C-alpha positions as CSV (number, residue, x, y, z in Angstrom):
1,M,103.1,148.8,164.7
2,R,103.1,148.7,160.9
3,T,106.1,150.3,159.3
4,N,106.9,151.5,155.8
5,P,108.3,148.7,153.6
6,I,112.0,148.7,152.6
7,L,112.3,149.3,148.9
8,I,114.7,146.8,147.3
9,P,115.3,147.8,143.7
10,V,115.6,145.1,141.1
11,L,115.1,144.7,137.4
12,F,112.1,142.7,136.3
13,V,111.0,141.4,132.9
14,I,108.4,138.9,131.7
15,L,109.7,136.5,129.1
16,T,109.7,132.7,128.7
17,C,110.9,129.9,130.9
18,C,112.7,126.5,130.8
19,C,111.7,123.7,133.1
20,K,113.7,120.8,134.5
21,D,112.9,117.5,136.3
22,P,111.7,117.5,140.0
23,V,114.2,117.2,142.8
24,D,114.5,113.8,144.5
25,Q,114.3,114.6,148.2
26,E,113.0,111.3,149.7
27,T,116.1,110.4,151.7
28,G,116.9,113.7,153.2
29,K,117.3,114.4,157.0
30,S,117.1,117.9,158.3
31,T,120.0,119.1,160.5
32,A,118.0,122.1,161.8
33,V,118.3,122.7,165.6
34,F,114.8,122.8,167.0
35,N,113.9,124.2,170.5
36,P,114.0,121.1,172.8
37,L,111.6,122.8,175.2
38,K,108.8,123.1,172.7
39,T,106.2,120.6,171.6
40,Y,106.0,120.3,167.8
41,G,103.2,118.9,165.7
42,T,103.4,117.5,162.2
43,L,102.1,118.4,158.7
44,V,102.2,116.3,155.6
45,D,102.2,118.0,152.2
46,I,100.9,116.7,148.8
47,D,104.3,115.1,148.1
48,G,104.4,113.3,151.4
49,N,107.0,115.5,152.9
50,I,106.6,115.7,156.7
51,Y,107.2,119.0,158.5
52,K,107.4,120.0,162.1
53,T,104.8,122.6,163.1
54,I,104.7,125.0,166.1
55,T,101.8,126.8,167.8
56,I,102.8,130.4,168.7
57,G,100.0,132.3,170.4
58,E,96.9,131.8,168.4
59,Q,98.7,130.8,165.2
60,T,100.2,127.5,164.1
61,W,103.1,127.7,161.7
62,M,105.3,125.4,159.8
63,A,108.6,125.1,161.7
64,E,110.5,124.1,158.6
65,N,110.8,125.6,155.1
66,L,108.4,124.4,152.4
67,R,109.7,121.9,149.9
68,T,106.7,120.8,147.9
69,T,107.0,120.3,144.1
70,H,103.2,120.5,143.4
71,Y,100.4,122.9,143.8
72,Q,97.5,121.9,146.0
73,N,95.5,120.7,142.9
74,G,98.3,118.3,142.0
75,D,99.8,120.3,139.1
76,P,103.6,120.2,139.1
77,I,105.7,123.3,139.9
78,P,108.7,123.5,137.5
79,N,112.2,123.1,138.9
80,V,114.1,125.7,137.0
81,K,117.9,125.4,137.2
82,N,119.3,127.5,134.4
83,P,120.0,131.1,135.5
84,S,118.9,132.7,132.2
85,S,115.7,130.7,132.3
86,W,115.0,131.8,135.9
87,G,115.6,135.4,135.1
88,S,113.0,135.4,132.3
89,L,110.2,133.6,134.2
90,A,106.7,135.0,134.4
91,T,105.2,131.8,135.9
92,G,105.8,129.8,139.1
93,A,109.0,127.8,139.7
94,Y,111.2,126.5,142.5
95,C,114.9,125.6,142.8
96,T,117.4,124.4,145.4
97,Y,120.2,126.7,146.4
98,N,123.0,126.4,143.8
99,N,120.8,123.6,142.3
100,T,122.1,121.2,145.0
101,T,120.9,117.6,144.9
102,N,122.1,116.9,148.5
103,P,119.0,115.5,150.2
104,D,120.1,116.6,153.7
105,S,120.6,120.2,152.5
106,I,117.2,120.2,150.9
107,A,115.5,118.9,154.0
108,T,117.3,121.5,156.1
109,F,116.8,124.6,154.0
110,G,113.8,123.7,151.8
111,F,113.3,125.2,148.3
112,L,113.4,128.7,147.0
113,Y,110.2,129.7,145.2
114,N,109.5,132.7,143.0
115,G,106.6,134.9,143.9
116,F,104.6,133.7,140.9
117,T,104.0,130.4,142.8
118,I,102.3,132.4,145.5
119,V,100.0,134.5,143.3
120,D,99.0,131.3,141.3
121,N,95.4,130.4,142.2
122,R,96.3,126.7,142.2
123,N,97.7,127.4,145.7
124,I,101.2,126.3,146.8
125,A,100.3,125.8,150.5
126,P,99.2,122.4,151.8
127,K,95.4,122.0,152.2
128,G,94.2,123.8,155.3
129,W,97.2,126.1,155.3
130,H,98.1,129.3,153.5
131,V,101.1,131.5,152.6
132,P,101.1,134.2,155.4
133,T,99.7,137.6,154.8
134,D,101.5,140.6,156.0
135,E,99.1,140.8,158.9
136,D,99.9,137.2,159.8
137,W,103.6,138.1,160.1
138,D,102.7,141.2,162.1
139,K,100.7,139.1,164.5
140,L,103.6,136.6,164.9
141,Q,106.1,139.4,165.5
142,T,103.9,141.1,168.1
143,F,103.3,138.0,170.1
144,V,107.0,136.9,170.0
145,A,108.1,140.3,171.0
146,E,106.0,139.9,174.2
147,G,105.1,143.6,174.4
148,E,108.5,145.0,173.6
149,A,108.7,147.7,171.0
150,E,108.7,146.6,167.4
151,T,108.5,150.2,166.1
152,T,111.8,151.2,164.4
153,S,111.8,152.3,160.8
154,T,112.3,148.7,159.6
155,G,110.1,147.0,162.0
156,N,113.0,145.5,163.9
157,G,113.0,145.1,167.7
158,V,113.7,141.6,169.1
159,A,111.4,139.3,167.1
160,G,114.1,138.0,164.8
161,G,116.3,136.6,167.6
162,R,113.3,134.8,169.0
163,L,112.3,133.3,165.6
164,K,115.7,132.2,164.3
165,E,117.3,128.8,164.9
166,A,119.7,129.2,167.9
167,G,123.5,128.5,167.7
168,D,126.1,128.7,165.0
169,L,125.6,125.4,163.1
170,H,123.8,127.1,160.2
171,W,123.6,130.9,160.9
172,G,127.3,131.2,161.9
173,F,129.2,132.4,164.9
174,A,127.6,135.9,164.9
175,N,124.1,134.6,165.4
176,H,122.0,136.5,167.9
177,A,119.1,134.1,168.5
178,D,117.6,131.9,171.2
179,N,114.6,130.5,169.1
180,R,112.4,130.8,172.2
181,S,109.4,130.7,169.9
182,G,110.3,127.4,168.4
183,F,109.8,128.8,164.9
184,T,113.4,127.9,163.9
185,A,113.9,130.3,161.0
186,M,116.7,129.1,158.7
187,P,119.2,131.0,156.5
188,G,118.2,129.4,153.2
189,G,119.6,132.3,151.1
190,Q,117.9,133.7,148.0
191,R,117.8,133.6,144.2
192,S,118.0,137.2,143.1
193,V,117.6,138.6,139.6
194,S,120.2,140.8,138.0
195,N,120.9,142.4,134.6
196,T,124.3,141.5,133.1
197,G,123.9,143.9,130.3
198,I,123.3,141.0,128.0
199,E,120.6,139.1,129.8
200,I,118.7,138.9,133.0
201,I,119.8,136.0,135.2
202,G,118.9,134.4,138.5
203,T,121.8,134.5,141.0
204,F,122.2,132.5,144.2
205,Q,123.3,134.5,147.3
206,Y,123.6,134.5,151.1
207,I,122.9,131.0,152.2
208,T,123.8,130.7,156.0
209,Y,123.5,134.5,156.3
210,F,120.1,135.4,155.0
211,G,116.6,134.1,155.7
212,C,114.0,135.7,153.5
213,Y,110.3,134.7,153.7
214,W,107.5,135.5,151.4
215,S,104.1,136.9,152.4
216,C,101.2,136.9,150.0
217,T,100.5,140.6,150.4
218,S,101.3,143.1,147.6
219,V,101.6,146.8,148.0
220,Y,102.8,147.5,144.4
221,P,102.2,145.6,141.1
222,N,104.5,142.6,140.5
223,N,105.9,142.4,144.0
224,L,105.2,141.0,147.4
225,L,106.1,141.9,151.0
226,V,108.8,139.8,152.6
227,R,110.3,139.3,156.1
228,L,114.1,139.2,156.3
229,M,116.4,137.9,159.1
230,V,120.2,137.9,159.4
231,P,122.5,136.4,162.1
232,D,124.1,139.4,163.6
233,F,120.9,141.2,164.3
234,V,118.0,140.4,166.7
235,G,115.4,142.2,164.6
236,I,113.3,141.2,161.6
237,S,113.0,143.5,158.6
238,R,110.0,144.1,156.4
239,G,110.6,144.8,152.7
240,Q,109.3,144.0,149.3
241,L,110.7,142.0,146.3
242,Y,109.6,141.4,142.7
243,L,107.9,138.1,141.9
244,S,110.9,137.0,140.0
245,Y,113.0,136.5,143.1
246,G,113.3,133.2,144.8
247,N,112.7,133.0,148.6
248,S,111.8,130.6,151.3
249,I,108.2,129.9,152.4
250,R,106.6,129.2,155.7
251,C,102.9,128.5,155.7
252,V,100.5,129.2,158.6
253,K,97.4,127.2,159.4
254,D,94.0,128.5,158.4
255,N,91.8,129.7,161.2
């Protein structure tokens, strides 16, 4: 059942950006804990990154967070490290959490992308895949919930616990999850945007406690709907964030 989105207030401006070199991620190995009872497929993106995929109901999803540095047409996506530059963006960009260069961390948590990468018509998703719509997320939640109610004011219920990586390696000791779906949602954190009174900056927050995933669906100008999961809660929340925020991306295969 569709629920009203959570309004998450943020400040948003359109200014200029500053770009940095791409992240070297060739040697990274993910430490994500996948469901050993599931059979995973593979997907290769334009950069040659290999991802596990999982079929859930009639949908096939990436089982790892996106970490491409190029749009589908081959154009580079800027890696923006500077907090002031991130806060002033009006175009697509990505970053790693705290600008880490650790290849295992990158392979495990993926990149954080601002919403401008999603609305860019050059397409951030691998060929044959797309950033999920709000309806795609609804379909996933309904199937994973196996008929149980997903009808609270935030769209909660049980789906989050069935989508998150199980155990406390990344989510922490409070994690309520069994990953029975095989989706293996990860707490990659977020790059939020805040006003210091002098400038608008991009601030990293909540890695290992917060997994926030973009959709490509907008209900108000300059923002997109998101899905949010946290460790001490079996639900999944539906909200909206401005395009200037940095969140994780999971793509779903085209029909």
